[in-house]
Structures are given as C-alpha cells and as structure tokens.
N, C-alpha and C positions, 0 to 999 in steps of 0.2 A: 452450550454457548452455539449458537447460529450463526454459520458462516452463510453468505448467499451472494448472489452477483447483486451488482451495482443498483441494478432496475428496481431491487426489491429491499435494498438496505434500510432504507428508512422506515418500511411496514416493518421488517422481520425485531427489527432493533425496538420499534414501539410494541410489537406483541411480544417480543420479551419481556420486556417488562410488566405484561399485564398478568395479575398474581393468578389469573383461569388458566391460563397459557398450562404450564406445565403438568396440574392435576387432572386439564382434558386429556393430555397427550398421554401422562401414565398410563390412565384408566383406559382411553380405547387400545394402546396397545396390549393391556394386559387383558384386557378384554375384548375381542374385535366382534366384528358384525352384530353390537347393537343398536336397538332402536331410538328413535330421538324419544319417546316417551321415556323410555328406561336411562339414560342421559341426564333431562330433565329432573328425574326424582333425585339423584345424584348430584345435579349441578342447579339450584333454583334462583342462583343471581340473573339479576336483570340483563346483565351484559353475557350473561353462554352464548343464546344465539347471535351474537355479532363477534364474539370471539371464534365462535364452532364456524361460523362462514367463512372466514379471513382463512381459517388455516385450511378451509380446501381451496379456496383461491390459490394457495401461496403452494397447495402440494403436498404439505403435512400430513393431512388425510385424507381419506376416498368417501366418497358416499355413493353405496352400490346395492338399486332398489331398496333404498330408505332405511340401509343398514352402514354404520358407520366402523372404519377400521382402520389403522395407521398405515399411510403411503410408505412414511421414511423411518427408520430405525435410528436409535438412541445411539451413536458409532463412538467407541475409546480405542479400539484395537487398530493400526499402521496396516494392516493386511485388510480391514473391512475397505481401504480406497487403493493401495500402495502395493504393487506388486514387492516380491523380497531383492529381487536384482536392481531396483530401480535406478539405485548408484551408480550401476555400471553401465546403465541405457544412456546417461548424459556422457558428452566428451565436455571433461573440465580440464582436457590439456593447454587450452589457450590459456588458461587464467593463470597460470602455476606463473608467468613472469611479471613481479606486479608493476613490471616499467614498461612491458607490452600495451600501451593504448590503444591501436587499432583493435588487439582482441578484446580489450574491456569495453571496448565499444559495441564489438560484435555481439560479446555477449548482452550486453545494453538490449539487444535487438530482439535478445529472445521474448522479452517481455511482452508479447501481444496477445497473451494466452488469458481468457475468460472466465471465473468460473460460472456455469451455464447450470444448476442446480442448488437447491439448497441443501446444507448439510447440519443437522444433528448432532453434537459432539459433545461427551461428558469431559467439564469445566475438569482441566488438572492429568486429563490421560495422556498416555505419549500420544496419540492422535492430536489431541488438541494442542499438546507443546511442539508438532511438527508443522502443524499450521499458523499459528504462530510467528513460526518463522518466515513463512511467503512473502515473497517482497514486489511490491506494486507499483508501479509505473506512472509517473505524475507528467504534465508538463504542462509549461504556460510559455506564448510564444508574445515578445513584444512588436506589434504590427507596425509601428514606425521603422524600428530597424532591420526587422526580420530576424531579430535572434532569438532561439529557442530555448527555452531551461529544461531541460531534462532530466528529471532528477528519480532514484529509487527508494522507496519506503519502506521498511518491514517494523512491525510492531515492537524490533530489538535493536533495530539499528542507533548506533552511540554517535554517530555523526551529525552534527546539526547543518540546516541549514534552511534559507528562506523556505523551502516548499513545508519543515516540520513546523516552522517558526509562524506561518499565517494557518497552516493547521489545527495548531494548539491555540493558538488565537480565537481561533472562528468558534472552536470546540469548548472553550472556555477552561480546556486540558492543564497543567501545570507545568511549566516552564522547567528546565534543565538551568545549568549556570549560565551557559552560553548563553541561551534565547533570554533570562532574565537581563542578562549586559546589553543586549540588544535591544531589547523594551525598553530599556532605557536610552536609548539613542534613538528609536525611531515610532515608541511606544505603537498605539493600535492605526497606524497610517493605512490609506486603502494601499491592497495589495497590487492591483494594477500599474498603481503610481511611483510604488517601490521598484519594483522589477526594473521601472523603466528607469530608473535613476539607478538602481544597478547597471542595467544594460548599459548606458551612457560612460558607465565607469570601465566597465568589461572593454567594450569594443574599443577603447585606446591602446587596448595589447593583442586587438586582434591578430598582428604581423610580427608581434614581440614577448617578448618572455617577461620582458623589464621594461616600466616606464618612469619617465622620471617627470617632477615638477606636475604629479597630480593635485587640486587643489584640496584640502579637507574637507570632509563633511560629514555627518551623521550616517549618512549609505557608505563611504569609503570604511569610517568605523567599523560599520556593520558588516563589511564583506570581509572584516581584518579579522573580526570575531570569527566570524564562519569558517576562516580558514582558507578563504578563498584568495586573497593579496594579503601577503607579508612584506612588512615597510619595517624590519629591523635591521636593515642594512642601509639606512640611508637613503633605498630610491624603493618604488613598489619591483615587486613583485608576483606575477600569476601564478597562483597554485591550483589552478583548475584546468583540466584539459577543455581545450577549443578547436573545432572542425566545420570547416567548410560543408554544404551537405552534398556535394561530388564525393566526397572522400567516405560516407557512410557506407559501411559492408552492408550488403544486401539481408532482410529477415530474415532469422533462422527459424522463428517460430516455436514455441513451447507446443508439444502434440495437444498433452493432456494434464491432469493435476499433476499426475505423478513424477512426469517431467518437468512439471514447474516447481515442484518442491525439492528436486534434485540441483536445478539450477539456480535456486536459493539457498541451498545448503553452499555450494561452491558460489555463491557471490558472498555469503557472508563472510564465510573464510579470506576472501580476497578485500573485502570492506577493511576487515579489521587489520588487515598489512597494510594497505593504502590510505587508511582514512578519506575515502575518495567515494560519494556515490554521487556527484551530478556530472554534466557533460554538457557545453555550451555547442550549439550547431547555428550556424550562419546559414539562411538561406540565399543563394546566389542561384 
C-alpha cells in the first residue's frame, strides 16, 4: 500500500495499479545499482521506461551515475516510523471527558499535519494497521452565511456524515445503511447546494439547542439520519457542536507523523464514546 502527500495521491494510486510497479521495485530493491540495460533485459514491456521515470520522479527510486537503486524501503513494523513511547508523548487527558466540547474542539485543531513523503507499507502489517487509523480533516465553508463544516474522517470511522457521504458518492464507493437512506432522500445532489441547505436548517439553532416549527424537507430528513438533528420529542433538537470563530482555541499542531498517530488513536476512542466527528463554526 502507498501512503503519500495529497499532491501525489492521484499519481501514486495510478502507479499502484500499474502491474509493472511492484516487480520493478522488488527487483531494484533486491539488486541495487543495476544499469538501464540490465533492467531492460528483465522488463522488455513498452511501458517500462515510463513507469521507471515516474518512480524516480516520486522519489521511490534513485538514479546515480546511470545506475538505479531503491530510495524507499517496504516497511511493515511500527518501529520503522514511530518511537516506542509515542503514546505517552501525546497528552490525551483533555479527551477523557466526553462532555467537554471545548476540549474536543481543541483536539480537532491538532489535525493540521500533512504527510511530507511517500511511504511504501506492506498491506496487512502492523504499520499498515496503524496508518489505516489516521484521521484526516475536511472542511467545507458555505460562503453565503459563513458557516464552516469541519469533519474528521478516517478509514475506520463508523460515524456517517455529509463529508463521508459525498466522498463515497464521488468515488463510487459502497454506502453503509445510513448513507443508503440518505441517498434515497437527496440522491446525487450537488454537494455545495446540499451543504447550503444543511446550513439554512442548522443556523436556525445558532443560539438554541432546540427549535420549533422547522418545515419538513429532504435535507432535514438527511440531517436526522446523520444524527445531527433529533425530532423524536416532537420538536427539533440540535445534536452537533456549534461554535463561533472567536471561541475556537489556538491551534496545537501535530508535530510529526508519530504524534498524528497518537492523536488519531485518542480520537478513535473519543469518537466511539460520543459518536461525534463534526463541528460547526460560524465565522464572525
């Protein structure tokens, strides 16, 4: 499996699907400093040169004095990246109280770290399992009313959100039960339009936890399916954290990939308890 910075994501995924990629990497890793002539004898395929050049450009292979070697290694152990004491290096005490929303927002702000290099990881290994738990922030701003939807997504998140819905919709991925019910309501509606409609509804709750006389709509139904609004008591209740921009704490910042892993593990425990992974921020 390849983990890469966002700017290389499309290229690395395309490379991963190339049948020449893995054989070339394994050959050059096992027998470094081969010449191009030697490699062409092993790989006579017409796409060989194009694949080789792409691997060099992405920093997976190196070329020095017309000889080729692997620049990266196939990793499978946590110690390849993370120090043994990484868990204790991240303060997760602010996450211990599931009702402390300010602390939760503060944790949310740690997610400004971005992977800087490509990692080649053995699928199914301990390291792969850890990386699959990393949390990635997404943000969508509705310009008309300055409402920002901040969502934390991970490969393992069990909480359905508009962010996960549209991500799967655009990627043609399989919906879970909640998302299938949402699809029956709004289908393949334009994402920005849907968020604008969600914002209109949610802004009715800006200063109140509950709201009466919300007109029925497919977007209100969808918010109820996502668990953001509850109408079981006869009136609409907001179930999602809402803050104004001046209430947001200062950014903490994940310093490196190891800290990001520890933060993601702490967040996974918190999400399981609270069933929350989105906050609303109103810019003022």
